[in-house]
TINU-471395 format. One record per residue (C-alpha): residue in one letter; x, y, z. Coordinates in steps of 0.001 Angstrom, whole numbers, plus 524288, in hexadecimal, padded with zeros to 5 digits. Layout:
TINU-471395
aXYZ;...
end
This chain:
TINU-471395
lF3D3C5FE02A8F3B;pF33F05F871A999A;dF3D655FA49AA4F1;aF3DA560903AA260;gF4C4460835AA48F;hF50B660563A96AC;vF4DB560B4EA897A;lF4F6560660A7BA9;aF57A760F00A72ED;aF5DAB60F30A6568;lF6C5F61124A65D3;tF70F261747A591C;rF7EDA6159BA5452;aF85346194AA4781;dF824C60C2CA4129;rF76136071EA47EF;tF6B95608F2A523D;dF6A475FEE2A5D28;lF5F895FC95A6716;iF63D95FDE0A7537;sF5DE75FF31A82AA;vF62A260991A8C1C;sF619B60929A9AE6;lF5BDB615E2A9FE8;sF62F06147DAACD2;tF709D6109CAA851;gF70E3613F8A99E3;qF75816063EA96A4;rF72F860256A8890;tF6F445F4A3A8442;lF6F4A5F0A0A75FC;iF62875EA1AA7238;eF63565E8B9A6361;rF6C095EE09A58AE;eF676D5F646A4D46;vF597F5F899A51E3;tF523D6047BA56E1;sF44916098BA5A79;aF427B5FF51A651D;rF35955FDD9A6C67;yF33655F477A77BF;lF25B95EEBFA790C;kF1F335E88DA84E0;sF1DE25DC1FA7CFC;gF2C825DA81A7EE6;yF30615DDD5A7118;lF39D95E812A6C56;lF36BE5EEACA5F73;mF42085F4F9A5812;sF45BF5F8FBA4A51;rF51395F52EA41D1;sF52915FBFFA34D0;sF44835FC46A2FDC;sF3FB75F03CA374E;lF387E5EF89A443F;lF3D475E456A4CCD;aF386B5DDEBA594D;aF3EBC5D54FA63A0;pF3B5E5D0EAA7173;fF42E85D905A7B45;dF46785D767A8996;pF46035E521A8F9C;kF4CD15E060A9C0B;kF585D5D9EAA954F;lF581C5E458A8AA5;qF598A5DAA5A7FA1;lF522A5D4F2A7423;lF4D8A5C6FFA7640;rF4D475C38BA67BF;qF525C5C926A5B1A;pF49315D3AEA5598;vF3FA35CFA1A4AFD;pF39315D8B6A410C;vF2BA65DDE6A43AD;vF2A1B5E6AAA37BC;dF331A5EB65A2CEC;aF33FD5F8A1A2653;iF30F660165A31EE;aF331061016A30AC;tF3E136169AA383A;iF4125624BCA3B45;aF4EA962A97A391C;pF587362CFFA3E80;yF572A622EEA4965;qF4EEA6192DA41C0;hF43B06192CA4B5F;aF3A0960EE9A46C2;lF2C0A613B2A4593;fF23F8609F0A4D4C;aF1C1560863A59BC;aF17F35FBFDA60B6;sF0E045F91CA6B3D;dF0F525EEA7A75A6;dF03605E778A7059;gF0A5E5E3C0A63CD;tF06E45EEB1A5A4F;lF11745F518A5229;vF10656017EA4A0B;yF1B31605B5A40D3;aF1DF660E92A354C;pF229260732A2948;gF2F1560B6AA22EB;gF3C6060604A1F72;sF4ADC607C7A2015;gF4A9F61391A170B;gF45D561CA4A21B3;vF404462A38A204F;rF46576324DA1569;hF482C64109A1571;aF487E64B44A0AC4;lF4E24658FAA0B40;vF445366392A07E4;wF43BD67246A06AF;vF37B2677C3A0D74;dF330F685BBA0B58;rF2D2068E1CA160F;aF1F8C68962A123A;gF237D67B35A1457;hF246D676DBA061E;pF2F2166C7EA048F;aF37C566A499F8BC;tF3FED65DD99F8BD;mF4E7E65F679F69D;pF55966565D9ECEF;fF5CC464E019F6E3;pF5B2C63F789F9C1;qF527E63B7FA04FB;qF5A0B63823A1152;qF587F639F5A1FEB;yF5C1C64856A205D;eF5D9965041A2CD3;eF618D65E3AA3066;pF63196654CA235C;rF6BDC67141A2485;lF6D3867B25A197D;sF7A086821FA172A;hF7984690D1A18FC;dF79B869308A0A3F;dF6E9B6891DA0828;nF76DD681C79FE30;hF79CD675D1A0667;lF737A66D23A1072;aF790066521A1BA4;iF705565A2AA206C;tF706C64DC9A2881;vF6D4E64121A215C;rF6A1363636A2AC7;vF6D1462806A27CF;sF697B6223CA3506;aF67DE62622A4337;aF76946262CA453A;nF7B1662A0EA37A6;aF78A763745A3170;dF812F63F8DA2898;iF822864DAFA2459;wF7FEA6504AA15F3;tF807765CE5A0E2A;aF7830660D1A0294;dF7B4D66A549F7AA;lF6E17670CA9F5A0;kF71DE6766A9E861;rF76586696C9E2B8;nF6D10660FA9EADF;tF77DC657B99EF1F;lF7A09650EE9FC2C;tF879C64E55A01C1;rF8AD564693A0DDD;lF934A64E11A1791;tF95566443CA22C2;fF9797635A0A21EF;dF995963028A2F99;pF8FB462575A33C8;vF8ADF62D98A3F4C;eF80C463831A4182;eF850D644DEA3B08;eF7A0364EAFA3BD4;tF754265CADA3E32;pF7D7E663C1A33EE;aF7FD267273A34B4;wF86B667B7DA2B13;tF911968508A2F77;pF8D9169322A2BF3;dF96B069305A2024;dF90F868607A1B50;qF9E9C68035A1ACA;rF9CB9675F0A256C;iF91EA66D5BA2A98;aF916566982A38F0;yF8A6165D51A3D82;aF88E76547FA4957;aF8EDB646E5A4957;tF932F63C3BA5298;hFA0B0637E1A4E48;gFA83962F3DA579C;gF9CD162EFFA6120;tF9D5063D84A649E;pF92116462EA5FEC;sF988C651E4A597E;iF96B665CBCA4FA2;yF9F3A65CFDA4382;wFA06A6655EA378B;rFA650663B8A2A30;qFA72766AE7A1D3B;aF9A0366B61A167B;dFA016666D3A09AD;gFA4D465A5FA1033;tFB34165D73A0F90;gFBC2465BB7A1B45;sFB90F65419A2787;eFAF3F656A5A3234;qFB34B65DD0A3E8C;qFAD7865C91A4C0E;iFA9146699EA5175;aFA1356656AA5D7F;aF9F5F65939A65AE;aF964165414A701A;hF998B65916A7DA2;tF95C064D1AA8598;pF91C863F05A8253;gF83DB63D28A7DDA;eF82B8649E4A7664;hF7E4964B38A6849;lF80DA6577CA6042;hF78CA65D83A554E;vF7D8F66927A4D6D;gF75636758DA4DAC;sF7B5E680A8A45C7;fF86D468A06A44AE;sF865A6984AA4868;pF86C46A103A3C42;dF94BE6A539A3F47;gF98DF696F8A3FB5;rF9EB46981DA4D43;tF94C76905DA5517;lF8DE268350A538C;tF817C67FEDA5AD5;yF7D3A671E2A5CD1;tF744D6693FA64E4;nF7A136604AA6F21;yF70DB654FAA71E1;tF736864E6AA7EF4;gF6C5C644F4A87B0;aF6D2B64DE8A937C;sF676665A9EA8E5C;aF60A26560EA81DE;aF671066004A78C9;dF6DFE66D0AA7A35;iF72E367729A7099;wF816767A04A6FFF;vF899E68416A68E2;mF97E068270A6540;sFA22168C25A60E7;lFA8E76879CA546B;aFB50068F65A583A;dFB88968790A6462;hFAE4367CA2A63D9;kFA9806802BA7171;aF9B3A67C96A7389;rF9124680E8A7D72;tF82D567EBAA7FFC;fF79BF688E7A7A44;vF6CA46836EA7EAE;aF6CFE678DAA8913;sF61936740EA9130;pF5ABC6677FA9539;sF522866980A892F;nF55476654DA7B53;eF5B2967008A72C4;gF5FED66E31A64E2;gF607D6728BA56BF;pF683A67F43A58FE;rF69536887FA4D55;fF70B869569A4D0F;sF69966A154A47FB;pF6F656A72CA3B7A;dF74F26B29EA4353;gF7AD06A972A4D85;rF743F6B031A5904;fF6A1B6A5C4A5C48;iF685269715A5C81;aF5B3D69097A59EC;yF58D068325A5FB7;tF4E8067990A646E;sF4BA9676C7A72C7;nF414B66EF2A79F4;eF42D5676A5A869A;sF3455679FCA8643;gF307E66BC0A853C;rF301966B8AA7662;dF394C66F82A6B76;eF398267E17A68CE;vF42CF686CEA6129;yF4AC4690F8A6886;vF54CD69B5CA652F;qF5FB369F62A6E4F;sF69DD6AA1CA6D42;fF77AF6A615A69AB;pF81BA6A604A6F93;gF79956A936A7B81;pF756F6ACCCA8558;gF698F6B2C4A7F2E;gF5B5D6B11EA7C12;kF53A76A4E7A7926;wF47206A46FA713A;qF3D43699D0A6E2E;iF3A57699D1A5F8F;sF300B68F1BA5DE7;dF234268FE0A6543;sF1CFF68269A645E;gF284867915A6259;gF339067986A58CC;rF40CF673ECA5526;eF4B11673F5A4A41;pF4DA7682AAA49CA;vF546168893A3DD8;wF5764696FCA3B8A;sF54A569D26A2E77;pF61C66A0D9A284C;aF5E026AF37A2976;gF5B566AD91A3801;kF4DA36B329A3709;eF46376A690A39D0;iF476069A46A41D9;fF410768E1FA3C4B;yF3D6168253A4466;rF34C16765CA439B;nF295667271A4C2B;gF256F664F7A47B8;dF222666620A393E;nF20FC674F1A3A29;mF2BE067DC1A3518;mF2BA068A49A3CF9;aF322869770A3ACF;vF34C06A236A44A8;vF391C6AFCAA4096;vF44066B47CA4995;eF4BE46C0CAA4BCB;tF5A176BF96A4FE6;gF5DFB6CDE3A50EF;qF60C86D481A5DE4;qF56BD6CBBBA644A;fF518C6BE88A6034;aF43036BDACA5D3F;aF3A7C6B2E7A57A2;rF2CE46B3CAA51CF;tF21ED6A9D0A5269;pF24CC69CD2A4B8F;nF1E9D69B7DA3E29;lF1AE968EB6A3785;lF214D68D96A2A33;fF1CB968012A260E;tF197167271A2AAE;gF1FA066681A2487;hF249A658D4A2756;fF335265AB7A271C;vF3D35652CCA2EAB;pF41F365902A3B65;fF4EAD655B0A4204;rF4D7664C73A4D97;rF543A65612A56B7;sF53E8664EEA5734;eF5C6A667D4A4B5A;aF551266CEEA3F90;gF510F66318A3543;yF507E66DCDA2AEA;dF574F67A45A267A;vF53C76875CA2060;nF594268D6FA1400;gF602869A9AA1378;dF545F6A351A1112;gF4B5369BCCA1A24;tF41D1697F8A0F69;kF442368948A0F29;fF466A67E56A18CD;lF4E9F67268A15C7;mF479266735A1C76;vF474B65877A1D36;qF3B116514FA18D1;rF379C6430DA1A5B;dF349C63B82A0DFC;pF262B63829A0F93;gF287A62B4EA08A9;sF31C4626D7A1361;vF28C562A09A1ED1;pF1F9261F6BA242F;kF114662256A217F;eF0ABD616DBA283E;lF0B6860E5FA3460;fF0ABB5FF95A34DD;vF04E65F807A4040;vF09785EA5CA43E8;iF01865E28EA4DC3;dF058B5D65CA555A;wF13B45D7F1A515B;vF18425D32DA5ECF;dF11945C5FEA5CD9;eF17AB5C49FA4F6B;vF25505C7F6A5443;tF23BC5BE9DA5FBD;rF1FFA5B399A5677;rF2BBD5B65BA4DFD;lF35235B68BA596E;gF302A5A919A5D10;hF352C5A332A5061;aF43605A064A4D57;dF42165A69BA3FF2;sF3AFB5B2AEA44D5;eF45035BC4DA3F9C;tF43165B7B8A3197;rF347E5B985A311E;sF2E035C55BA2B19;pF28BC5D029A3416;pF1A0E5D159A3682;nF11DD5DA07A2DA7;
end
């Protein structure tokens, strides 16, 4: 905001997202409007914000931190981006608005098999907002996150022989980043139940109840599951915090004692155990950009940079002979040796394709047992905006409408 002492922010809860302001000096929060997001303050004195698929405007007092009138629609059917429903628009102070048309349906995803040459084959599952597909070790089943909203996501499983989907979790919170135990009997996932970010697991067939196996260490943390060691004794996960961005932790399943594995002022995440359990691959931006690294486990030991020009979302081949990672739209492969000494060859480009990444460091794809196919998430081209609309003089039109008693009932400008 103009005073440089407050910011606008979207506060996401389980049932809604509200617009608030936050004082940078005290942290005090002030509610501005319920059930809106994507706010932009303009020098003209207006606040633009989105609700559902509509773009709204209202005069705003940045000193009192309050709307001066009820919001009125500017345009309908604006595109939004999951999971936080960011509205796709930009506005200049001279009264020009640019937005991507869309609707409440949002972007839809399909699950696809992709061979090493980059050729996709769509799987027979309904289009939803899929994230983080994880294949079972026998390649017969899939665990995956299906997102409903910013604050509501569930874990589902798929039987890849019968092509059926089954919902595993049902709580109206964020349950995400699934990981199979080595025997494929349980699935671990991150969730915030009762306000405490934790990691749970439950039987993969849905029987029994979930059990908490790890919890946040201090307030403000957010946990994402990485993977289990091949002997099933250790879990590695990412601990996102406000103080140190993100660190990698490991926890013994025997006594549930956890310790940091990689901790620094940089952002580390997406840890994956090697198939022999002797190394962990992860992403770090310690160099100033995301790169993929491998470090000896349990440590101390060596550390090696795997990518050479940016990379994230590392996944080991099940045989342990390759590490895959993504650099933008490029799928890369690195041949590695994990014998007496670790060694990595030069990264090799496998294919380039528009597949959905995960918004953090965890992989948005997985690899089948023989390393010949990748299970990836692909946006439905029909649900992606392909044009931009420009609206001029919208401020004058909104001002005229606010000057009439029946302004809220009138149609928005074209």
